[in-house]
Structures are given as structure tokens and as C-alpha cells.
N, C-alpha and C positions, 0 to 999 in steps of 0.2 A: 775878699777878696776884689782887685782892681776888673772896671768893665771893660768891652775893646777897646775904650778907646786909647790904651796903652799904647798900642799899635797906630802909628801914624795913620798910615794904608787901609785901615778898616773900615769897610764898609758902615756908615751907619744906621740900624736898624737891624741888623743879623746877628744873629749868633745870640748867645746867654749860656747859662748853667743848665746842663741837663743831668738831673740826680735820679740815677734808676735803685730802688729799694729792693732788695731780693731775699727769701728765704734759705735760697740753696746757691752758693755759684754754679754748682752745674746746672739747673734750670736755663741760665740763660747769659750769653755773654754777648753784650750788644754789639758792644765795637768789634766784636769777631765776626759776627752775624754779618752788620753792617756792611764791612769789610770783602767779609768773601761772597757777599752776596752780588757785592758791585765790582766783584774783581774784572778785569775785563779782559785777560791773556786767556789761549785758546789749546794749552798743550791736557796727555792727558791725565799727567799727575796734577795739575790744577783744577780740572773738573772733577778728578776724581775726591778732592781734600776738599772744594767747595762742596760737594755731598756730604761726606763727613761732618765738615764744620756746624752744618745748616739740618743735620738732622734731618737728611730729605733722601730716603731709601728708595723712592723710584727714580729720582738723580742717579744714585748710586747702579740700581739694575741696567737703568737704559747706558749707561757707558759700559756697565762690563759686557751689554749684547756687543758692542764694537770691539771689545778686543781682539778677536781675531784681526781686521784692518792693523791695527797696530802691535801683531807680532809679527818679526823676521822667522826667517826659517829655522833658526834655533831655539826657538819659544820666548824669547826675551822682548821684551816689551818696547816700542816707541814712543818717544813724545809726541808726533805728530806722523800720521799715514802717510809716510814719503816713502818710496821702494831709493832713496839716495842715502836713506839711515839704516843704522845697523839698532838693533834692540841694547839698552842698558840694562847689566846688570842690576846696578843702586836702583834704577827704577821699577824693575821686576823687585826687588825685593822689597820695597816699600809698599809694593801694591797689595804683596800676600800677607806683608806683617801688618796692617791696618784693616786687611778685610779679616785677619784672626783676631786682634784685639775688639771690634769693633761686632764681630759674629755676622757681617754680612757678607753673604756669599760670593764667591766666584764661579762663572759657571763650571763642569766639572771639568769637561774635553779643556777649555782653556786653562784653567789651573793643572791639570796634568802637562801640560806641553810647561807654563812657566815653572813648576817645579822638575821636570825635567831639564830643561834648561839652565836651571838655576845649579842643580847637580852637574853637570857636564862643566857648567864655570870651575865651580871649588875645586872639580878635579883636573882641571885644565885641559878638556879637550875640546870647551867652548873657549874661546882668547877674544876678550876686550881690553884695547890700549885705553889709559885713562884721556881724560878731555886737556887735560894739562899733562907735561911731562915730572912728571911726580912720581914717589912711591907710595902707590896707596893702594898696593894689590891686598894686603895686609887687612886693611880697615875695609875693604871693598868686599873681601870672604868670608869674614868675621860676618857683614852686615846680612849676606846671602845666607850662612850656616845657622846664624840667628832665625830669618825667614823660615829655612826649611825646619827647623825642629821642632816651630809651633806648628805645622802640618806633618809631626810625624815622619818626616824627609830625610832626616841628616841622620850620619852614622858619627861615633866618633874618631873613628882615622879619617873621618874630612879634614882633622883640625893638623894632621901629621905633618902638613906644607908649613904650619904657621909656628913663630918664636913666639911661644905663652910669657911677651913681656907685658902686664899692663900697664905698668907705674910708666913704662916711655910712649904705649899709645895714646892717640887722639880721646878726647871723652866719648865720641860718637863708640867709638873700638870697646872702651871700659863700659859702654850700657849694652852694646851685642852680647859681649864676652857675660853677661850677669842674665841675660835672657839666654842665653846656649845653656847656661848650667844649671839655670831653671827649669827646661824644655828638654834638654838631651840627657837620656837615660845611657850611664856606662862611661863617663865621661871620671880617670881615675881620680881619686880625691877630691870629688869635686866639692866637699861643704869647705874646705880647708883654701880648696882656688878663690870659691865664693867669697870668703871672708877674707880675703888677702883684694880682692877685686871693690869691694864695698870699702875697704879701708884706705884704699888708691882713690875710689871715690871722694869719699870724705874729708880726704887731705885736701882735695884741689876747691870744695864749696868756701865760698867765702858770704857772709851775710851782713853786707852794710843796708845801716834801716831796713827797709822794705824790699827791696833789693837783692837776689841771689846770683850770684858773678862765679866762676871758676879761674882760679891762679894759672888756668892754662887758656885762655879765651884766644891768643892771642895766634895759637896754631888750632884753634879745636874750631875756626871757623872755612868748612872743607866746601865752598859754595858749589864746586862744581860737582859734587855728590848729595847735594839738596842738604847739605848740615850746616847749620848755625846752632850758637849758644842760648839760642830761643827756643831750639828745636832738642838741644842737649838735656835743655833744664825741665822741658815737661814730659819727655822719654825716662828722666833721670826718676817724674815722680811716679810715674804708672810703675816703675821696674820695683823703686822701693817703700811704697803706698803699704802693702800687705804684710809686709815685714818686719817683723816682732822687735828687734834691737832698731827701727827705724819711727817708731810709732809716734815716739814724743817728738821728733821733729819731723813727720808731716804737715802740718802747721806753718811752719817756716818754710817749710821746701815752695806750699800753696803760695800761701804771703809772696814769696823769695820770686816763684814763677810768673805769678799775677804783676810785680814790678818790675818785670823785664817789657813790658806791654810799652808801645809807645801808640799815642792815639787810638788807644783802646784796644789793639792789637797786637799780636807777635811779629816778627819783621817776616815769615817767610809764609807759602801759603799750607807745606809741609807742616811747619811750629803750627799752624793754627787749629789744624786738623789735629794733631798729636793733642797738644792743649784744651781741646773740645771731649774727647776723648778723656783725657785724665780729670779735669774737672767736673764729668760726668759721675767717672770712679770714685775721685772723691767726695762726691756731693753724696753718693746712692750710703757710702762708708762711714762717714762721720757727724752728718746735718741729719741727722734723725731726729732731734728735737725739734719739735713743730713751735714754730713764733706765734705769737699771737700779744696782741696792746694795740697800742699806736704809737707811729712815729709821726716826727712834727719837723716840718722843715720850715728854718728860717733862713732869711737875705734880707737884709734891713727891715724893710715896712711890708715887705713879701709872708706869708704865709701858709704850708698847705699843710695837710696832714693825710696819711696814708692809716689805714684801719686792717689789719690781721686777724685770720687767716684771711689771703686774698684770692679771691677765682680763678685770676690768672697768675702766672709764673715770678711775675715782677710789676711792678708797677713805677712808672716814668715820672716825676715833675720836671717842667719846665718853667724857668725862669729868665723873663729877660732881663738884660745889662741893664744896671743900675749907674748915676753918676758917682765917682768917686772911689776911694777902697770903703768896701762895704764887705761886715763878717758872716758868712754862712755857718751855720748848725744845722747838723742833723740828732735829735736826741729820740731815742726809744723806752718807751714805758712797758712793761709788759714781759710775756717771758721769751726764753728764746734769742740767739742774738744774729737779726739781719744783717744780711751787707748793703754798705752804702757805696753806689760806683758814682765819680762826680767827672763829668765832662765840662771844659769850658771850651767855646766854639765861638769862631768869629770867622766873618768873609774877608778873607785875604786877597787879593788879585796879584797877580804874576806880572809885576813892571820889568823886569831884566833879566835877562837870562840866569839862569843858577847852574854851575857846575861842583859837583861832590862825587867828581871821580869821573865823570863824564863832558864833554862840551859839545856843541852842536850851534852849527847855523844852518839855517833856510833860507834859500833862493830862487826865487819864482821868476821866469821868462817866459814869453810869447814863443806857442808854437806857431800857434794860428789865431790871430787877432785883427778882429773887422777893424777896430778903429783902435790907430796907436797910441798907445797909454791909459785905455779905460777898458774895462774886460765888459763882455757881451754876450748874452749868451748863446751857444753853440761856440762861441771861443776853448783854444785847446792849450792848458800851460803846462810848463816842464818843471818840476820842484825838483830842488838840489837839495841836498841832503851831506854838509859836509862836518864828520866827526873824527873825535879823537879821542881814544882811550888813555887813561892815564897810568893803567896795568892790564897784564891779560887775563881776562874774564871769562867763565863759559855764560852760558844762555844767558844772551843779551839780548832785546827786543826793542825796536825800533817804532815809535809809534807817531804816527804825523796826521791829522783831523784834515779832512777834505770840504768844501761848503756843504749844504745840503743839497744833495738830487744829482751830484756834479757822476760820474763815471770814473771810473781809471781804467786805462785803457791800454791794451799789450795782452791779455789772456787769450785772445782769441775768439770768445762767449761773445753769442749776441750780438753779432757785426761789430767789435769793437774795432777799431782801426790800430792793425799790426803796424803801416806806415807810420804813421805819427808817432807810435812809440819807438821805431826803429833808431832812432839819434840819444837813445837812454844810455847814460854808461854807469861803469862801476868799476873804482878803484879802490885800491887796496888788500890786504893779504886777506880779506875774508870772503866768503860767499852764503848767502842766507842759506840754512836748513829746510826752511818753509818760508810762507807769503802769504799773505792774507790781503785782498784787492775787498775791505770789505765797502759796505756803503757809507761809511761813515768817517774811514781812516784807511792810510796806508798801512801795513804793520809788516818788518821785515826780522827773522830768528835768527840767533846767530849761535850754533853752537860753540863756538869760541872765537874769541875776539884778539887779538895779540897787541898789545900796545902800541899807541900809533896812530897814522890816521886811516879814514876810509870814509868816500862815498858810496850813496845810494842815488839813484834818481830815476824817477815815475813818471808817467803823464795823465794827465786829469782832462777831460772836456765839462764845464762846466752848462749845465742843461736849464738852472731855476734863474728866476730872476728876483735880487731883493739884496738886500745887508744881509753877511754872516757872518754871525762871531765866532771863533775858535776858538777849540782849549785850544793851552800849550802843545808845541810840540815835546815828546819824549822819549831819551835813551834811557834804557835803566836794567843791568843785571836782577834777572828774574829770583835769583837765589843767593845774592846780595843788596837787595834795595835799597840798603842807602849810598850805593854808588849807583846815582844818576845825573842828567844832566836836560835840562828845559829850556825851551826856546818860548818867550811869548808872543804871538801870533797877532795882527793887527786886524779888525775887522775888512770882508770884501764886497766889495759892492758889485753886482752883477747886473748891466741896465739889457732892457729888450736888445734885443737884433735891429740895428739900424734900417 
């Protein structure tokens, strides 16, 4: 395996091999835990998913206590506690479903309102339009009925408004249909319908090497409904794991789902939450044989060994990069079959704008500058972000860092200047659903961004003296994270006031 020298921009002396040895997959997914632990965006779904992926029930309980602030008058949940937003059926169905799967409770009052809201949505008494102009009502209704069926709150007549054509549905809808047939009593010819749905799902599965894909992936990425092919893969594993006809296929489903990970995690917060639950249940059902003996890791001249059983769930071996092409081997002598997860890390600075779905340009101008051409303590700057989307996208976040100790103006709190912020401009056919003016960054969340150009501006006062290194400005589709744009920021020097 090559060292970090293979990339010309890699920082010398940083990174190496991180090899985690684990008796059970479900005991820990390091990449998932790390990703979710440091995940920075703050909508309701993402915080609930973090709690599940981190096995943190206290965090779950804290967010469940806040549900009334995120609930609209129809009992449906909103991504942010904003009066300008309506609750969404997809988000409500997700929170109910993941609660049932984990066994973690929702307060009875909130749960009753959510159940009633979804029932009225399925029956057509509550109407919610899709974020995109597309025919997704069947998919959304199936997700809602599946969530209701988990709590014995669905009825077979709810299916009367749906044309049952699983061969034509996206994969997520087929998985929801399987859940409905499992949990909803009274569906006519349920065994035959389930057999047909499983056959439809089986024909879509494609195993290449260690990765599982679906033949319908191009149409399965319903990002505006928080649905991705990764979430489909781990949800399919959950749904099929205890089916006798699929038992021999479960190890391939697990390996294939894990093979979909990039940088040690799945692509969305929803997929990471479902994936954590799926791996926990797989481990409990399929990894009961204890691991004993010794595992030896060799990387060039470096050797490390791990004795089993371990007092902890896993053991991590860190080995710095060696020069040139050097093989790495992991060998276990003993009973059982421990897992080895190998990560190669390197520090790679962003030295030019990155565009994969979005383009971002950042322009800083002076609003109040004591010394022309230099920033001094107390100066006020206007930041202009010029953004372009290559296609329509839902739930987009713009994340722009500010120097340490700076103050974002315009909120009207703490004596912040409304006058200095009065010149801020917004251009384009977009409007933020929610804004965060944090101590470290400006963030704007958009429920829908159409293809094309838009501009957002904000005003910041520089309060601290020093040279500040800023991370990249980033625009990202939260449920299609491969759609992103980054803009590298230069260090900012703030001098004492003259």
C-alpha cells in the first residue's frame, strides 16, 4: 500500500493507516461514529439521526422533549422551529419509524399528534406538496402507512388510494411495502403480495465485488424525501434479515451495504442512522461465536498484535506512512472471525475551488474600514457569496466561516447594528428556510434551490486581533452530499485599531 506521498499536495508527517479490529460489526462503526459526532448541521432529522448513530439515548430524549417546537398545527414535524415552515410527512414518518426500530420512545402526547397527522395525510385531509414538481405521492403515502403500521395505527383501507405496482415503484417504496405487509393485519393476499415484492427487490440487487447496488439506482435517489441508495441498502438489510428465504443472502447484504461506504460512512445522516441499527441487529443475530486468539498486523517493518477477547468493543492500531510501496497484512490465529477495517488517511489542503454540482465564489468588501486596504479591530465587512446550482435540489446548506471572535450583524440582538447590515442583498429565486448566525460561521438552509444563480450577503464585525485560518466555504445538498461546492479561504489578518 502506498504512503501519503502519492498525492503531491499531502502534508508530510500527517496521516497513515488506521486498522480497527472488531469482534462484531455492530459493536462499532468508527467511520460512522466519527462522521456523525462531528456532523455540524442542525436540523431536527440530523440531530435525531446523530443520537441513533452514536447510541446516545440521552441525546434522543433531549430532542424528543423539543418536538412540540418543531410540530405544526396538523401534527407534522418541521426541520427547523420556524413559523414560516409547514411540517413534512416524510420527516414525521422517519422519526416514528426509527423510534420503533430502536425501541426508543417518543413522548405520548407528541406521538399521538404525529400519528394523527400522518393518518390525516394518508386520508387526504392534510395536504402537503412535494418540494419538487414530481409525482411522489404514492411513495410518501407508503412511507407514512409503514410508519403507522409499526404502531398499530394503520388500516388496510388506507391502501385503497394506491395502485399496487411494486415493480414500477422506486426501491424505497418496495421496502416500505414489505414493512406494511409485515406489520399491517388484514391486507388481502398478504403472503402472495410479500413474495412478489421480495422477488421484485431481488431482481434489482446487483453484487459486484464487495459492493451492493440496485439496477434502479438512477431513479432511486429521491433526495427531497431523504432517500438515497445507501439508505435503501441498509433498510433492505433490516427488512430481510430475519426472513428464512433470505438467510443465506444476509452476509452478502451486510458486506454489500458496508461496501457502499465512502470515507468510512454512508452518504446521508438518515442512511447512517438506519445503517447503525441494521449492523447492531445483524451482530446480535449472526455474530454470537466468541473471538479468541491473536491478530497480528504487519505494515513493512512495523508489527502490532491484538489479543482476544478484548475488554473494549474494538482495538485500533495506528501506523504512520512508510516510504514507497509497502504491503500490509492482517492475520488472525484462534477461534471466531474478527473484522478488520482499514482506513488510509492523509491531510490534503484545498488549494482551488471545488465544483461537483454547485459553484461558489466569495467576495469580501469593506463597509467600515479605518485603514484602507487593511483590516483592524472594529472594522465591518460585507461578505457576498455568489452561488450556482447545476440542477434543482432540495435542502441545500450554505456554510461560510468567520474569523474567531467576529460578530455577525443584523439579528437585532445584543446591540448589533441593523444600520450596518441594511445594505445586504439577496438575489435569485430562493429564500432561506432558516439561518444560523453562529460565533464561527454563517449558515443558510434552503428547502428548495432551482437550477441557476443566486446570491446571499451578510455583514460581520471583526472583534479580535490576530491572523485567522479559515476553513473552506461550502455549499452542499444535505441529502445528496455528492452535490457540493467549496471555495478555499485565505488567512485573515486583523490588526489593532489605529
